[in-house]
N, C-alpha and C positions, 0 to 999 in steps of 0.2 A: 636575331643578331647575325650580322654578315660574317663571312669567313675572315675578312681582314681584321675585325675586332677580336676574333678568337686567336689570332696569331701569337700575341704576347703570352696568354695563358698556356697555349700549347708549347711554346718555347720554354717556359718556366718548368712545365712538367717534364719535358725532354732533358733539360739541364739537371734536374733532380734525379732523373733516371741514371744519368751518367755518373752522378755523385754516388749513388747506391752501388753501382757495379764497381766503382773505384774503391769504396770502403770494403766490399767483399774481397776483392783482389788483394788489397793491402793487408787485410787480416790474414789471409792464407799464405801470402808471400813473405810477410815481414813479421807480424806479431805472433804467428803460430810457432815460430822457432824458439820462443822462450820456454823455460821449464814448465811443467804441467800446472802447478799451482802457484806460480809466481804472480806478483802484483801486476806487472805489465801485461801478462797474458789474460788475467781476469778482467782488468780494466778494458783491454781490447775486446774481449768477449762481450762486455757490457755495452761498449760503443757499437759493436756489430749488431747486437740484439735490438738496441734502441733505433738504429738506422734502418734495419730491415722492417721493423714494425712501424716506425714513425715517418719515414720518408714517403711511403705511399699515401698515408693520411695527410701529410703536408702537401703533397702534390694535388690531391683532391680539394683540400681547403684553399690552396693558392688559386686553383682554377676557379672555384666558386667566388672567391673574393675579387679576383681580377676581371672576371667576366660579368659579374653582377647577377649570376644565376643562383637560385637556392639549392639546386641539385645539379649534378653532373649529367648532362644529357648529350654531351659531345662524344661521338663514337671514337674519334681519334685519340682523345685524352684517355678514355677508358682502355683502349687498346695499348697505349703507351704504358699505362700503369700495370696492366696484366702481363705484358711482354717483359717489362722490367723486373717484375717479381719472379717470373719464370726464369729469366736469364740469370738473376742473382742466385736463385736456388740451384740451377744447373751448374753455374760456375763454382758454387760451394761444393757440390757433389763431385765435380770433376777434379777440383783441387784436392779434396779428401782422398779420392781414388788414386790420384797420381802420387800423393804423399805415401800412401800405404803400399804402393808398388815398389818404391825404392827402399 
């Protein structure tokens, strides 16, 4: 497959990476301010957990569906997914560290 036909699946993977980073940031900046065992905070934690686990799987599935491949053999898409997971984890650790400093 040519690189032009892989453009759309790569853009979808990149867009979902931005969504995951936004969900992590939104959790730590907004939803984390609720009391510890309140319903909004527990539901936000569930959304965060499902997003962190589900969005990389959705990225890989969307790539396979849009490109027509049975497996992901595009190095750029794999790099996007790995960097996005690392960035989401690092952002969560940084927000937790910053919260405990104040």
